C-alpha positions as CSV (number, residue, x, y, z in Angstrom):
1,X,0.0,0.0,0.0
2,X,1.3,3.5,-0.9
3,X,1.7,5.8,2.1
4,X,0.2,9.1,1.0
5,X,0.0,10.8,4.4
6,X,3.3,12.6,4.0
7,X,2.5,14.2,0.7
8,X,2.1,18.0,1.1
9,X,0.2,18.3,-2.2
10,X,-2.7,16.2,-0.9
11,X,-5.1,18.1,1.4
12,X,-6.9,16.7,4.4
13,X,-9.5,15.3,4.3
14,X,-9.3,13.9,0.8
15,X,-10.4,10.8,-1.2
16,X,-7.5,9.8,-3.4
17,X,-8.0,7.5,-6.4
18,X,-4.8,5.7,-7.5
19,X,-5.1,5.7,-11.3
20,X,-2.7,2.7,-11.8
21,X,-4.7,0.5,-9.5
22,X,-8.0,1.4,-11.3
23,X,-6.4,0.5,-14.6
24,X,-5.2,-2.8,-13.2
25,X,-8.7,-3.7,-12.2
26,X,-10.1,-2.7,-15.6
27,X,-7.5,-4.8,-17.4
28,X,-8.6,-7.8,-15.4
29,X,-12.2,-7.1,-16.3
30,X,-11.3,-6.8,-20.0
31,X,-9.7,-10.2,-19.7
32,X,-12.9,-11.7,-18.2
33,X,-14.9,-10.2,-21.0
34,X,-12.5,-11.4,-23.8
35,X,-12.3,-14.9,-22.5
36,X,-15.9,-15.5,-21.3
37,X,-17.9,-13.7,-23.9
38,X,-19.8,-11.7,-21.2
39,X,-19.9,-8.0,-21.1
40,X,-19.2,-5.8,-18.1
41,X,-20.6,-2.4,-17.4
42,X,-20.0,0.0,-14.4
43,X,-22.6,0.2,-11.7
44,X,-22.7,3.9,-10.8
45,X,-24.4,3.2,-7.5
46,X,-21.0,1.8,-6.3
47,X,-18.6,4.1,-8.1
48,X,-19.6,7.2,-9.9
49,X,-16.4,9.2,-10.1
50,X,-17.1,10.7,-13.6
51,X,-13.7,12.3,-13.8
52,X,-12.5,8.7,-14.5
53,X,-15.0,8.0,-17.3
54,X,-12.4,8.5,-20.0
55,X,-10.3,5.7,-18.5
56,X,-13.2,3.4,-17.8
57,X,-14.8,3.6,-21.2
58,X,-11.7,2.2,-22.8
59,X,-12.4,-1.1,-21.0
60,X,-16.1,-1.5,-20.2
61,X,-19.2,-1.3,-22.4
62,X,-21.0,1.4,-20.5
63,X,-22.7,2.0,-17.2
64,X,-25.8,1.1,-15.3
65,X,-28.0,3.6,-13.4
66,X,-30.5,3.3,-10.5
67,X,-32.2,6.6,-11.1
68,X,-32.8,9.3,-13.8
69,X,-30.0,11.4,-12.4
70,X,-27.6,8.4,-12.5
71,X,-28.8,7.7,-16.1
72,X,-27.9,11.2,-17.1
73,X,-24.5,10.8,-15.6
74,X,-24.0,7.4,-17.3
75,X,-24.9,9.0,-20.6
76,X,-21.9,11.3,-20.2
77,X,-19.6,8.3,-20.6
78,X,-20.8,8.1,-24.2
79,X,-21.4,4.3,-24.2
80,X,-24.3,2.0,-23.3
81,X,-26.7,3.1,-20.6
82,X,-28.7,0.5,-18.6
83,X,-31.2,1.2,-15.8
84,X,-33.1,-0.4,-13.0
85,X,-35.1,1.1,-10.2
86,X,-37.7,-0.4,-7.8
87,X,-40.2,2.0,-9.3
88,X,-40.5,4.7,-12.0
89,X,-42.9,7.6,-12.0
90,X,-44.4,8.6,-15.3
91,X,-42.0,11.5,-15.8
92,X,-39.1,9.2,-14.9
93,X,-40.0,6.9,-17.8
94,X,-40.4,9.8,-20.2
95,X,-36.9,11.1,-19.4
96,X,-35.3,7.6,-19.5
97,X,-36.8,6.9,-22.9
98,X,-34.2,9.2,-24.4
99,X,-31.3,8.2,-22.2
100,X,-31.1,4.4,-21.9
101,X,-30.5,1.3,-24.1
102,X,-31.7,-1.3,-21.6
103,X,-34.2,-0.9,-18.8
104,X,-35.4,-3.4,-16.2
105,X,-38.7,-3.2,-14.3
106,X,-39.2,-4.4,-10.8
107,X,-42.8,-5.6,-11.3
108,X,-45.3,-6.5,-14.0
109,X,-47.4,-3.5,-13.1
110,X,-44.5,-1.2,-13.8
111,X,-43.9,-2.8,-17.1
112,X,-47.5,-2.5,-18.2
113,X,-47.6,1.1,-17.0
114,X,-44.5,2.3,-18.9
115,X,-43.8,-0.1,-21.8
116,X,-45.4,2.2,-24.4
117,X,-43.4,5.3,-23.6
118,X,-40.3,3.1,-23.5
119,X,-41.1,1.2,-26.7
120,X,-37.7,2.0,-28.3
121,X,-35.7,0.6,-25.3
122,X,-34.7,-3.0,-24.8
123,X,-37.0,-3.9,-21.8
124,X,-36.4,-6.5,-19.1
125,X,-37.8,-7.7,-15.8
126,X,-35.8,-8.0,-12.6
127,X,-36.3,-11.5,-11.3
128,X,-35.9,-12.8,-7.7
129,X,-34.1,-16.2,-7.9
130,X,-35.1,-16.8,-4.2
131,X,-31.5,-17.8,-3.7
132,X,-29.5,-16.0,-0.9
133,X,-25.7,-15.4,-1.1
134,X,-25.2,-12.1,0.7
135,X,-23.8,-12.2,4.2
136,X,-25.3,-8.9,5.4
137,X,-29.1,-8.7,5.6
138,X,-29.1,-5.0,4.7
139,X,-27.6,-5.9,1.3
140,X,-29.5,-9.1,0.6
141,X,-32.1,-8.6,-2.3
142,X,-33.1,-12.3,-2.2
143,X,-34.1,-12.3,1.5
144,X,-37.6,-13.5,2.3
145,X,-40.1,-10.6,2.0
146,X,-37.8,-8.7,-0.4
147,X,-39.4,-5.9,-2.4
148,X,-36.8,-6.4,-5.2
149,X,-37.5,-8.6,-8.1
150,X,-40.3,-10.9,-9.5
151,X,-40.6,-14.5,-8.3
152,X,-41.0,-17.2,-10.9
153,X,-44.5,-18.0,-9.6
154,X,-45.6,-14.5,-10.6
155,X,-44.7,-15.1,-14.2
156,X,-46.7,-18.3,-14.7
157,X,-49.2,-17.8,-17.6
158,X,-48.1,-14.2,-18.3
159,X,-47.5,-13.1,-21.9
160,X,-44.0,-11.7,-21.9
161,X,-44.1,-10.5,-25.5
162,X,-41.9,-7.4,-25.6
163,X,-39.7,-8.4,-22.7
164,X,-36.1,-9.0,-24.0
165,X,-34.2,-9.7,-20.9
166,X,-34.1,-10.7,-17.2
167,X,-32.1,-8.8,-14.6
168,X,-30.9,-10.7,-11.5
169,X,-29.0,-9.1,-8.6
170,X,-28.6,-11.1,-5.4
171,X,-24.8,-10.9,-4.7
172,X,-22.7,-8.6,-2.5
173,X,-18.9,-8.8,-2.7
174,X,-19.3,-12.6,-3.5
175,X,-17.0,-15.1,-5.1
176,X,-17.3,-16.9,-8.4
177,X,-18.9,-20.0,-6.8
178,X,-21.8,-17.8,-5.6
179,X,-22.2,-16.7,-9.2
180,X,-22.3,-20.3,-10.3
181,X,-24.9,-21.2,-7.7
182,X,-27.0,-18.2,-8.7
183,X,-27.0,-19.3,-12.3
184,X,-28.1,-22.7,-11.2
185,X,-31.0,-21.1,-9.3
186,X,-32.0,-19.0,-12.3
187,X,-32.0,-22.0,-14.6
188,X,-34.0,-24.0,-12.1
189,X,-36.7,-21.4,-11.6
190,X,-36.7,-19.3,-14.8
191,X,-35.2,-21.7,-17.3
192,X,-38.5,-22.1,-19.3
193,X,-38.3,-18.4,-20.2
194,X,-34.6,-18.1,-21.1
195,X,-35.0,-19.3,-24.6
196,X,-37.2,-16.4,-25.6
197,X,-34.9,-13.7,-24.2
198,X,-32.0,-11.7,-25.8
199,X,-30.0,-10.9,-22.6
200,X,-29.4,-11.8,-19.0
201,X,-28.0,-9.2,-16.6
202,X,-26.4,-10.8,-13.6
203,X,-26.1,-7.6,-11.7
204,X,-23.2,-6.7,-9.4
205,X,-21.5,-8.3,-6.4
206,X,-18.9,-10.2,-8.5
207,X,-15.8,-9.2,-6.6
208,X,-13.4,-10.4,-9.3
209,X,-10.7,-7.9,-8.4
210,X,-10.3,-9.1,-4.8
211,X,-7.1,-11.0,-4.0
212,X,-7.8,-14.7,-4.0
213,X,-10.9,-14.5,-6.3
214,X,-11.0,-17.5,-8.7
215,X,-11.1,-15.6,-12.0
216,X,-10.5,-18.8,-14.0
217,X,-13.6,-20.3,-12.4
218,X,-15.7,-17.2,-13.2
219,X,-14.6,-17.3,-16.8
220,X,-15.4,-21.0,-17.0
221,X,-18.8,-20.5,-15.3
222,X,-19.8,-17.8,-17.8
223,X,-18.5,-19.7,-20.8
224,X,-20.4,-22.8,-19.8
225,X,-23.6,-20.8,-19.3
226,X,-23.2,-19.1,-22.7
227,X,-22.6,-22.5,-24.3
228,X,-26.0,-23.6,-23.0
229,X,-27.7,-20.3,-24.1
230,X,-25.6,-19.0,-27.0
231,X,-28.3,-16.6,-28.0
232,X,-28.1,-14.7,-24.7
233,X,-26.0,-11.6,-24.2
234,X,-24.7,-12.0,-20.6
235,X,-24.0,-8.8,-18.7
236,X,-22.3,-8.1,-15.4
237,X,-22.5,-4.8,-13.7
238,X,-20.0,-4.6,-10.8
239,X,-19.5,-1.4,-8.8
240,X,-17.2,-2.4,-5.9
241,X,-15.0,-4.6,-8.1
242,X,-14.2,-1.7,-10.5
243,X,-12.9,0.5,-7.7
244,X,-11.7,-2.2,-5.2
245,X,-8.5,-1.2,-3.4
246,X,-8.0,1.7,-5.7
247,X,-7.4,4.4,-3.2
248,X,-7.7,5.7,0.4
249,X,-9.3,8.5,2.4
250,X,-6.7,10.8,4.0
251,X,-7.6,12.5,7.2
252,X,-6.0,14.3,10.1
253,X,-6.2,14.2,13.9
254,X,-7.7,17.5,15.1
255,X,-7.7,16.9,18.9
256,X,-7.0,14.2,21.5
257,X,-9.3,13.7,24.5
258,X,-9.4,11.1,27.2
259,X,-12.3,9.0,28.6
260,X,-11.4,5.5,29.7
261,X,-8.6,5.7,27.2
262,X,-7.3,8.0,24.4
263,X,-9.8,9.3,21.8
264,X,-8.7,11.0,18.6
265,X,-11.1,13.5,17.0
266,X,-10.6,13.4,13.2
267,X,-11.5,15.9,10.5
268,X,-13.8,13.4,9.0
269,X,-17.1,11.7,10.1
270,X,-18.0,8.1,10.0
271,X,-21.7,8.9,9.6
272,X,-21.1,11.5,6.9
273,X,-18.1,10.2,5.0
274,X,-17.9,6.4,5.5
275,X,-21.4,5.4,6.6
276,X,-20.9,1.7,5.9
277,X,-18.8,1.7,9.0
278,X,-22.0,2.2,11.0
279,X,-24.5,0.5,8.6
280,X,-22.9,-2.8,7.8
281,X,-21.0,-2.5,10.2
282,X,-17.4,-3.0,9.2
283,X,-13.9,-2.0,10.4
284,X,-11.9,-0.2,7.8
285,X,-8.1,-0.8,7.5
286,X,-5.8,2.0,8.5
287,X,-2.2,2.0,7.1
288,X,0.2,1.3,9.9
289,X,-2.4,0.6,12.5
290,X,-3.3,-2.6,14.2
291,X,-6.0,-4.3,16.3
292,X,-6.4,-3.2,19.9
293,X,-3.4,-4.1,22.0
294,X,-1.5,-5.3,18.9
295,X,0.7,-2.2,19.1
296,X,1.8,-0.1,22.0
297,X,-0.9,2.6,22.0
298,X,-4.7,2.1,21.8
299,X,-6.7,5.0,20.4
300,X,-10.5,5.2,19.8
301,X,-11.1,7.1,16.6
302,X,-14.1,9.5,16.5
303,X,-15.6,11.7,13.8
304,X,-16.1,15.4,14.0
305,X,-19.9,15.5,14.2
306,X,-22.3,15.8,17.1
307,X,-23.6,12.2,16.7
308,X,-22.6,10.3,19.8
309,X,-22.1,7.2,17.8
310,X,-19.9,8.8,15.2
311,X,-17.1,6.4,16.2
312,X,-15.0,4.3,13.8
313,X,-13.4,1.8,16.2
314,X,-10.3,1.4,18.5
315,X,-7.0,0.9,16.8
316,X,-3.5,0.5,18.1
317,X,-0.4,2.5,16.9
318,X,3.3,2.3,17.5
319,X,3.4,5.9,18.9
320,X,0.8,8.0,20.6
321,X,-1.3,10.1,18.2
322,X,-1.3,13.9,18.4
323,X,-3.1,16.7,16.7
324,X,-1.8,17.2,13.2
325,X,-1.0,13.5,12.6
326,X,-2.5,12.1,9.4
327,X,-4.2,8.7,8.9
328,X,-4.9,6.8,5.8
329,X,-8.1,4.7,5.6
330,X,-7.6,2.2,2.9
331,X,-10.1,1.1,0.1
332,X,-12.4,4.1,0.3
333,X,-13.3,4.5,-3.4
334,X,-16.3,2.1,-3.8
335,X,-19.6,2.9,-2.2
336,X,-18.0,5.2,0.4
337,X,-17.9,8.3,-1.8
338,X,-21.3,7.8,-3.3
339,X,-22.9,7.6,0.2
340,X,-21.4,10.8,1.7
341,X,-23.5,13.6,3.1
342,X,-23.1,17.1,4.5
343,X,-24.4,16.1,7.9
344,X,-23.6,18.8,10.5
345,X,-21.9,20.8,7.8
346,X,-18.7,18.9,8.6
347,X,-16.1,19.7,5.9
348,X,-16.6,17.3,3.0
349,X,-13.4,15.5,1.9
350,X,-11.9,16.7,-1.4
351,X,-11.5,14.3,-4.3
352,X,-8.2,13.8,-6.1
353,X,-6.4,11.4,-8.5
354,X,-2.9,10.1,-8.0
355,X,-1.9,9.7,-11.6
356,X,0.1,6.7,-12.8
357,X,3.2,9.0,-13.3
358,X,3.1,10.0,-9.6
359,X,1.5,13.4,-10.0
360,X,-1.4,14.3,-7.8
361,X,-4.4,16.1,-9.4
362,X,-7.0,17.7,-7.2
363,X,-10.3,17.3,-9.1
364,X,-12.9,18.5,-6.6
365,X,-13.1,20.6,-3.5
366,X,-16.3,21.4,-1.6
367,X,-17.4,24.7,-0.2
368,X,-20.1,26.3,2.0
369,X,-22.1,26.9,-1.2
370,X,-22.2,23.1,-1.8
371,X,-23.5,22.6,1.7
372,X,-26.1,25.4,1.4
373,X,-27.2,24.3,-2.1
374,X,-28.6,21.0,-0.6
375,X,-30.8,22.9,1.9
376,X,-33.5,25.5,1.5
């Protein structure tokens, strides 16, 4: 991991994308596409850093959107635009008609309500394979009682003329074997309809860029499926995998307080700038830090908001922390940036790119006007 805490050209706080690591991920995805015959698009819900679109579009076929605004952003890439949302209003459908190439509906009623205005778009249905793979209930679209996707029983006897594809998303940072099991579930429950379709979108959650992921198995799984259904265009739309381990969040210690141990107050906020820490929850990695008692000095790390629970976790360090010290939270590009808020008006981290040649480019800073612009 590259230590960026000592670089004076990187402000604090700041999300820093490492261009070379992004390209490495994209090159792996290109290989998967070339060898499997599947196509990969970027899920903006996981990574929507549009300043990198010029790089991404050299490798991927386009982007997928979860809303009208994301579809407008996806269109700026200049390639394919796919869309899915749990529900579209009438005006949403009208706007999307001129933006998207593929669109999936969450229900038969949504399809019947909007299919005429979207007649020039390749339309699909999101299916629920009723097969669970995600470890975290908050991110499990196939959990019992899910509002996401249509079960096979709901399609029995329905005339699907005009439907060209199925969209299935039930994975979350899963391995290739979860993909294989999901395909088995799709074939078991929805196999009777696959012959009449043009495409199958397997959604995201394919963490193919994670160390230890069996890329060869993924390629074989996709090739075998395409051999059984050669007429189907198979699409994957990862978000996390594109930006996995491509850059940190740099922050600074503002103050040290004591209450049953040392507590560092940072210039970032867990709830505003890395909400998955509280939602999932999970413990982010900090460069040079360890688990409690692993190193000489334990410190609880807290955010700079008034939320009592704005606490990241307790870490240990070789030396005591002091005001002005910088910390580097690793792997903060995917989902973290897209979920940020201006809660409490805490300074929002800047966004920069560490170019492959070692130069740092500051691409976005946030101001009071950005904060005020979200209020009324």
